[in-house]
N, C-alpha and C positions, 0 to 999 in steps of 0.2 A: 514179361514179354511173351513167353510161351503160352500163357493163358489167353492173351488176346488173339494169338494166332489160332488157337483151338476154337475160340468163339467164332472167328471169321470163317473158319472151315465148316463149323456146324451150321452157320447161316447159309453158306453156299450149298450145303447138302439138303436144306429144307425144301419141302415140296408144297405146292399150292393145291389144296383140296376144296373145290368149290362147294360140294355138298356138305362137307364138314362146317364150313363157314356159314352156309345158309341155315343149317340145322341149329347150330349154336346161337346164332343171332336171333333166330325165331324163338328159341327157348328162353334166352335172356330177356326178351321183350314180350313174352307171353302171347305170341302170335301163332295161331293154328294154321294148318295148311288151307283150310276153308277161308279163313279171314284174309290170308295173303292172296289167295285166288281172287277174292272180291276186290281187294285193294288194287290189285294189278290188272283187274278186268280180264282175267284169263280163266281157263278151266282148272279144276282141281287136278286133272291129269297133267297139265303143264307144270304145276307146282311139284307134283310127284316126280316128274321127269327131272326137274331141276335138282330135287333132293337126292337123286341117285347119280348125278353127274359128278365126275371128278374135276372137270374143267368148265369154265364159263367165260363169257365175254365181259370185258370191263364195263361196257354200257349196262349189262345186266346187274352188275354189282351196284352201280350207282342207283338204278331204278329200284332194285330190291331193297337196298338200304333205306331209301326214302320211304318205301311202303311199310317196311318193318319198324322204322323209327329209330334206326341206329346210324352211327357214323360209318361211312364206307371204309375208313381205316380200321375200325374195330372188326368189321366183316372180314377184311383181308387178314388181320391178325388171327382171328378165329380159324381161318382156313389154312394157316401155315402148320405143316406137320414137322 
């Protein structure tokens, strides 16, 4: 019983790190910042900004996941600290 309580407490302490999720998803799928910029039709600077942010919008996760070729759930799992 105590183990489950500790697991729940650990989950509650977890933090979402947008840049971590983006970087890991890109690495796992072999996508460079330039490729992502092309796929999203944005500048490389935009990708650079996303890669340095700790927070992001849910709509961005959906669009970025599609462009990277990964499941949004995996993106979010990669972003949990």
